[in-house]
C-alpha positions in Angstrom: -12.6 4.1 20.9 -9.4 5.9 20.3 -9.4 8.0 17.0 -6.0 8.9 15.8 -4.5 11.1 13.1 -4.0 9.9 9.5 -0.8 11.4 9.4 0.6 8.6 11.8 0.0 6.0 9.1 2.8 5.1 6.8 4.2 2.5 4.1 7.1 1.0 5.2 9.6 -1.0 2.8 11.7 -3.4 5.0 11.1 -1.3 8.2 11.9 2.0 6.6 9.1 4.6 6.4 8.9 5.9 2.7 10.0 9.6 3.0 8.1 12.6 2.1 4.8 10.8 1.8 1.5 12.9 2.2 -1.0 9.9 2.0 -1.2 6.3 1.8 -3.9 3.7 1.4 -4.5 0.0 1.6 -7.0 -1.7 -0.4 -7.9 -5.5 0.1 -10.0 -7.3 -2.2 -11.8 -10.6 -2.7 -13.2 -12.2 -5.6 -16.3 -14.3 -5.5 -17.2 -17.4 -7.4 -20.9 -17.7 -8.5 -22.5 -21.0 -7.5 -26.2 -20.1 -8.0 -28.2 -23.1 -9.3 -32.0 -23.4 -10.2 -32.4 -24.6 -6.5 -31.3 -21.2 -5.3 -35.0 -19.6 -5.4 -33.9 -16.8 -7.5 -31.2 -15.7 -5.2 -27.6 -15.4 -6.1 -25.2 -17.8 -4.1 -21.5 -16.9 -3.6 -18.2 -18.7 -2.5 -15.2 -16.6 -1.4 -12.3 -16.8 -4.0 -9.1 -15.3 -4.5 -7.8 -12.6 -2.1 -5.8 -9.6 -3.3 -4.7 -6.1 -2.4 -2.8 -2.9 -2.9 -1.0 -0.3 -1.2 -0.4 3.1 -2.7 1.3 6.3 -1.3 2.1 9.7 -2.8 4.4 12.4 -1.4 6.4 15.4 -2.2 9.6 15.4 -4.3 12.4 17.2 -2.7 15.6 16.7 -4.8 17.7 18.6 -2.1 16.7 16.2 0.7 19.1 13.0 0.4 16.8 10.7 2.3 13.9 11.9 -0.2 15.9 11.5 -3.1 17.3 8.3 -1.9 13.8 6.7 -1.4 12.7 8.0 -4.9 15.8 6.4 -6.4 15.2 3.2 -4.5 11.4 3.0 -5.9 12.8 3.4 -9.3 15.5 0.7 -8.8 12.7 -1.8 -7.4 10.4 -1.0 -10.3 13.2 -1.2 -13.0 14.6 -4.7 -11.5 11.0 -6.0 -11.0 12.0 -6.6 -7.2 9.4 -8.2 -4.7 9.5 -5.9 -1.7 8.4 -6.5 2.1 5.7 -3.8 2.8 4.2 -2.8 6.1 1.1 -0.6 6.3 1.2 0.8 9.8 0.9 3.6 12.3 4.2 5.2 13.2 5.5 4.6 16.7 3.0 1.7 17.2 1.6 1.2 20.5 -0.3 -1.8 22.2 -3.4 -2.6 20.3 -2.4 -1.0 17.1 -3.1 -3.0 14.0 -0.6 -3.4 11.1 -0.4 -5.6 7.8 2.5 -7.0 6.3 3.0 -8.3 2.8 5.1 -8.7 -0.3 4.4 -6.6 -3.2 5.7 -5.4 -6.5 5.5 -1.7 -7.9 3.1 -1.7 -10.7 2.8 2.2 -11.1 5.5 4.8 -10.3 4.9 8.6 -11.3 6.3 11.9 -10.8 4.4 15.0 -11.7 4.8 18.9 -11.4 2.4 21.6 -12.4 3.1 25.1 -13.0 3.5 27.0 -9.7 2.8 23.6 -7.7 5.0 21.3 -5.7 6.6 18.3 -7.5 5.0 15.0 -6.4 5.3 11.4 -6.9 2.9 8.4 -6.5 3.7 4.7 -6.2 1.3 1.6 -6.4 2.2 -1.9 -5.1 0.2 -4.8 -6.1 0.3 -7.2 -3.1 1.5 -11.0 -3.6 1.2 -13.9 -1.3 -0.3 -13.9 2.1 -1.4 -10.5 3.9 -0.6 -11.0 7.6 -2.2 -8.8 10.4 -0.5 -8.1 13.6 -1.7 -6.4 16.7 1.2 -4.6 18.7 
């Protein structure tokens, strides 16, 4: 089994890596439908229901870096306009056998923060919409 460094994972919008990110995550969920009856012998029985997911990332803000600044401005613009984005959660420089996920999503949370004597950071959460497709390179 080939273990790789999490630093290689990234969130992409239309094939462009979100700049200055320090971490990212993909969360996939499935609701369940309770179908327990009196014939269930005291055990709960379920059916699979709606599937959903979210992607989040956070990183450093560097107002002097044109790429970082542009990405933050692009995130703001997409949030402000309620734009559906094409997202990809993948390993940078994908090689044979690498798994990636592609989906549509909306920005549901966009935050900037900065503490005293600390770096300025941003965080962004995307709620996924429609099918989530997986691809093996």
